[in-house]
C-alpha positions as CSV (number, residue, x, y, z in Angstrom):
1,M,0.0,0.0,0.0
2,Q,2.9,2.4,0.6
3,A,3.8,2.2,-3.1
4,F,0.2,3.0,-4.0
5,L,0.3,6.0,-1.6
6,K,3.4,7.2,-3.3
7,L,1.6,7.0,-6.6
8,S,-1.4,8.8,-5.1
9,N,0.9,11.6,-3.9
10,A,2.5,11.9,-7.4
11,I,-1.0,12.2,-9.0
12,D,-2.1,14.7,-6.4
13,G,1.1,16.8,-7.1
14,L,0.5,16.7,-10.9
15,N,-3.1,17.8,-10.7
16,R,-2.3,20.4,-8.0
17,W,0.4,21.9,-10.4
18,I,-2.0,21.8,-13.4
19,G,-4.8,23.4,-11.4
20,K,-2.5,26.2,-10.2
21,Y,-1.8,27.3,-13.8
22,V,-5.1,26.4,-15.5
23,I,-6.9,29.2,-13.7
24,W,-4.8,31.6,-15.9
25,L,-6.9,30.4,-18.9
26,I,-10.0,32.0,-17.3
27,L,-8.1,35.3,-17.1
28,A,-7.0,34.9,-20.7
29,S,-10.5,34.2,-21.9
30,T,-11.8,37.2,-20.0
31,V,-9.2,39.5,-21.4
32,I,-9.7,38.3,-25.0
33,S,-13.5,38.7,-24.6
34,A,-13.1,42.3,-23.4
35,L,-10.6,43.2,-26.1
36,N,-12.9,41.6,-28.7
37,A,-15.8,43.7,-27.5
38,V,-13.8,46.9,-27.5
39,V,-12.4,46.4,-31.0
40,R,-15.8,45.4,-32.3
41,K,-17.5,48.5,-30.9
42,T,-14.7,50.9,-31.7
43,F,-13.5,49.8,-35.1
44,N,-16.5,47.6,-36.2
45,V,-14.0,44.7,-36.7
46,S,-14.3,41.2,-35.4
47,S,-13.4,37.6,-36.1
48,N,-14.8,34.2,-35.3
49,A,-11.3,33.3,-34.1
50,F,-11.7,35.6,-31.1
51,L,-15.0,33.9,-30.2
52,E,-13.7,30.4,-30.7
53,V,-10.5,30.9,-28.8
54,Q,-12.6,31.9,-25.8
55,W,-14.6,28.6,-26.1
56,Y,-11.3,26.7,-26.4
57,L,-9.9,28.3,-23.3
58,F,-13.1,27.7,-21.3
59,A,-13.2,24.1,-22.4
60,A,-9.5,23.6,-21.4
61,A,-10.1,25.3,-18.1
62,F,-13.2,23.2,-17.3
63,L,-11.8,19.9,-18.4
64,L,-8.2,20.2,-17.2
65,A,-9.3,21.6,-13.8
66,S,-11.9,18.8,-13.1
67,A,-9.3,16.6,-11.5
68,Y,-8.1,19.6,-9.4
69,T,-11.7,20.1,-8.3
70,L,-12.0,16.5,-7.2
71,L,-8.6,16.7,-5.4
72,N,-9.9,19.6,-3.3
73,G,-13.4,18.1,-2.7
74,E,-15.1,21.0,-4.5
75,H,-17.1,18.9,-6.9
76,V,-20.9,18.9,-6.6
77,K,-22.5,16.5,-4.2
78,I,-26.2,15.8,-3.6
79,D,-25.8,15.4,0.2
80,V,-29.2,14.1,1.4
81,F,-28.2,11.0,3.4
82,Y,-24.4,11.0,3.0
83,G,-23.7,13.6,5.7
84,R,-25.7,11.6,8.3
85,L,-23.5,8.5,7.9
86,S,-20.4,7.7,9.9
87,K,-17.1,8.6,8.5
88,R,-16.2,5.0,7.7
89,T,-19.6,4.4,6.0
90,Q,-19.0,7.6,4.0
91,T,-15.6,6.3,2.9
92,W,-17.1,3.0,1.8
93,V,-19.7,5.0,-0.2
94,D,-16.8,6.9,-1.8
95,V,-15.0,3.7,-2.6
96,F,-18.1,2.3,-4.3
97,G,-18.7,5.5,-6.2
98,F,-15.1,5.8,-7.5
99,T,-15.0,2.1,-8.4
100,C,-18.4,1.6,-10.0
101,F,-19.1,5.0,-11.4
102,L,-16.3,7.6,-11.8
103,L,-13.5,5.3,-13.1
104,P,-15.7,3.4,-15.6
105,F,-17.3,6.6,-16.8
106,C,-13.9,8.3,-17.3
107,S,-12.6,5.2,-19.1
108,A,-15.6,5.2,-21.5
109,I,-15.1,8.9,-22.3
110,I,-11.4,8.4,-22.9
111,W,-12.2,5.3,-25.1
112,F,-14.7,7.2,-27.3
113,S,-13.1,10.6,-27.4
114,L,-9.5,9.5,-28.3
115,P,-10.4,8.3,-31.8
116,F,-12.5,11.5,-32.2
117,F,-9.4,13.6,-31.4
118,L,-7.1,11.5,-33.6
119,K,-9.5,11.8,-36.6
120,G,-9.5,15.6,-36.2
121,F,-5.8,15.7,-35.7
122,N,-5.0,13.6,-38.8
123,S,-7.4,15.4,-41.0
124,G,-6.4,18.9,-39.8
125,E,-10.1,19.6,-39.3
126,M,-11.0,23.4,-39.3
127,S,-13.9,25.2,-37.9
128,G,-16.8,25.6,-40.4
129,N,-17.1,29.3,-39.4
130,A,-15.3,32.0,-41.5
131,G,-12.0,32.8,-39.9
132,G,-12.4,29.9,-37.4
133,L,-9.6,27.9,-35.8
134,I,-8.3,24.4,-36.2
135,R,-10.3,22.0,-34.1
136,W,-8.0,19.3,-32.8
137,P,-6.6,21.3,-29.9
138,V,-10.0,21.5,-28.3
139,Y,-10.8,17.9,-29.2
140,A,-7.6,16.9,-27.3
141,M,-9.0,18.4,-24.1
142,M,-11.6,15.6,-23.8
143,P,-9.3,12.6,-23.5
144,L,-6.7,14.6,-21.6
145,G,-9.1,16.1,-19.1
146,F,-10.8,12.8,-18.4
147,A,-7.5,11.0,-18.2
148,L,-6.5,13.5,-15.5
149,L,-9.8,12.9,-13.8
150,W,-9.4,9.1,-14.0
151,L,-6.0,9.4,-12.4
152,Q,-7.3,11.6,-9.6
153,G,-10.2,9.2,-9.1
154,L,-7.6,6.4,-8.7
155,S,-5.7,8.6,-6.2
156,E,-8.8,9.3,-4.2
157,L,-9.7,5.6,-4.2
158,I,-6.2,4.7,-2.9
159,K,-6.5,7.3,-0.1
160,R,-9.9,6.1,1.0
161,L,-8.7,2.5,1.2
162,A,-5.6,3.6,3.1
163,F,-7.8,5.5,5.5
164,L,-10.0,2.4,6.0
165,M,-6.8,0.4,6.8
166,G,-5.8,3.0,9.4
167,L,-2.7,4.0,7.4
168,I,-3.5,7.7,6.9
169,D,-5.7,10.4,8.4
170,D,-9.1,11.3,6.9
171,P,-8.2,12.4,3.3
172,T,-11.4,14.4,3.0
173,E,-10.4,16.9,5.8
174,K,-9.7,20.2,4.1
175,V,-6.6,22.1,4.8
176,L,-7.3,25.8,5.0
177,G,-5.3,27.9,2.7
178,K,-5.5,30.3,-0.2
179,S,-8.1,29.6,-2.9
180,A,-7.1,29.3,-6.5
181,E,-8.6,32.8,-7.1
182,E,-6.6,34.3,-4.2
183,E,-3.4,32.7,-5.6
184,L,-4.2,34.1,-9.0
185,A,-4.8,37.6,-7.6
186,A,-1.5,37.4,-5.6
187,A,0.4,36.3,-8.7
188,I,-1.1,39.2,-10.8
189,Q,-0.2,41.6,-8.0
190,K,3.3,40.3,-7.9
191,L,3.7,40.7,-11.7
192,A,2.4,44.2,-11.5
193,E,4.9,45.1,-8.7
194,E,7.8,43.5,-10.6
195,K,6.8,45.5,-13.8
196,A,6.5,48.7,-11.8
197,A,10.0,48.1,-10.2
198,Q,11.5,47.5,-13.7
199,T,9.9,50.6,-15.0
200,K,11.2,52.7,-12.1
201,A,14.7,51.2,-12.5
202,A,14.7,52.1,-16.2
């Protein structure tokens, strides 16, 4: 089990790192949307590429961050009876859910979306809209995003089993810290301060 826990820690580290940087895609999408609106209103010029790149960035953020969301226990739960159960029973429910629902579902999505991506990649499929973008990068987000979610599901399953065996503390206990949004705001502030310092030095 120790080897499995090391694998779980590696998966957690990967998805934590990805989640830390994927949030920048939301900022990029917002900036592109604002610039597109300004250019369209000011110069009466626009392009479908601006619209499609926003969709691509949103799709990438949503799919690539799904594993990070599961890692942090921020996914949607319909908690009617679950919260009334004992911690061990809750853990067994999680084990059942990961084993019988999440991992098979992710496997099916990967299985069906990978040929879809490869077909678009090999054909160089382009958007049907005038000035649209190539399609395979957004198609790639489907198998990639669900592969990361599958890995995180495996990690969560390992942690639940290790908890039931008494090897680790409750993996669902949240460690208080900065949210992804707060980390992004801090990173933006740091960049602004560095830029101001460079300007002042020049």
